[in-house]
C-alpha positions as CSV (number, residue, x, y, z in Angstrom):
1,M,-78.1,-54.1,-16.8
2,I,-76.1,-51.1,-17.8
3,W,-78.4,-49.9,-20.0
4,D,-80.8,-49.7,-16.9
5,W,-78.7,-47.9,-14.9
6,E,-77.9,-45.3,-17.9
7,R,-81.3,-44.7,-18.2
8,K,-82.4,-44.7,-14.7
9,L,-79.5,-41.9,-14.3
10,I,-80.9,-39.8,-17.4
11,E,-84.6,-39.7,-15.7
12,G,-83.3,-38.6,-13.0
13,R,-84.2,-41.9,-10.4
14,L,-80.5,-43.1,-9.7
15,K,-78.5,-40.3,-8.4
16,P,-74.3,-40.7,-8.8
17,F,-72.9,-41.4,-5.7
18,K,-70.7,-38.6,-4.0
19,G,-68.0,-39.7,-2.0
20,R,-66.2,-42.6,-1.3
21,S,-67.3,-45.9,-1.8
22,L,-68.3,-47.7,1.1
23,K,-66.2,-50.7,-0.1
24,M,-63.1,-48.9,-0.2
25,T,-63.5,-47.1,3.4
26,D,-64.1,-50.9,4.6
27,K,-61.2,-52.7,2.6
28,S,-58.7,-49.7,4.9
29,K,-60.4,-50.3,8.2
30,Q,-60.3,-54.2,7.7
31,S,-56.5,-53.8,6.0
32,K,-55.9,-52.3,9.6
33,T,-57.7,-54.9,11.6
34,L,-56.1,-57.4,9.8
35,K,-52.5,-56.4,10.4
36,Q,-53.6,-55.5,14.1
37,L,-54.8,-59.5,14.2
38,Q,-51.7,-60.6,12.8
39,E,-49.4,-58.8,14.7
40,E,-51.4,-59.9,18.2
41,N,-51.3,-63.3,16.5
42,E,-47.5,-63.4,16.3
43,L,-47.0,-61.9,20.2
44,L,-49.1,-64.6,21.1
45,R,-47.3,-67.5,19.0
46,I,-43.9,-66.3,21.0
47,R,-45.2,-66.2,24.1
48,V,-46.6,-69.7,23.5
49,A,-43.3,-70.9,22.4
50,Y,-41.9,-69.0,25.4
51,L,-44.0,-70.7,28.2
52,E,-43.9,-74.0,26.8
53,K,-40.2,-73.9,26.5
54,L,-39.9,-72.3,30.2
55,E,-42.2,-75.5,31.3
56,A,-39.8,-77.9,29.7
57,L,-37.3,-76.4,31.6
58,A,-38.9,-76.6,34.5
59,Q,-39.7,-80.2,34.3
60,K,-36.4,-81.4,33.6
61,K,-35.3,-79.3,36.5
62,S,-37.8,-80.9,38.7
63,Q,-36.6,-84.8,37.0
64,T,-32.7,-84.7,37.9
65,K,-33.6,-83.4,41.3
66,K,-35.8,-86.4,42.0
67,K,-33.1,-88.7,40.6
68,P,-30.1,-88.9,43.0
69,S,-27.1,-90.2,41.4
């Protein structure tokens, strides 16, 4: 395979790529996107935990009002 690429390059049928690799640019975009998604996921987990705690407190408060001592 490498011999074939070298032969094509020498014959002029294969042009060397100038500039950055597409894979490298995709990885940097992916890492930024991944970082953003991880941050968003953490915020959503915090919000869910907060809402669950708030709901539990509201239920506890309503139960104590219903039971006269």
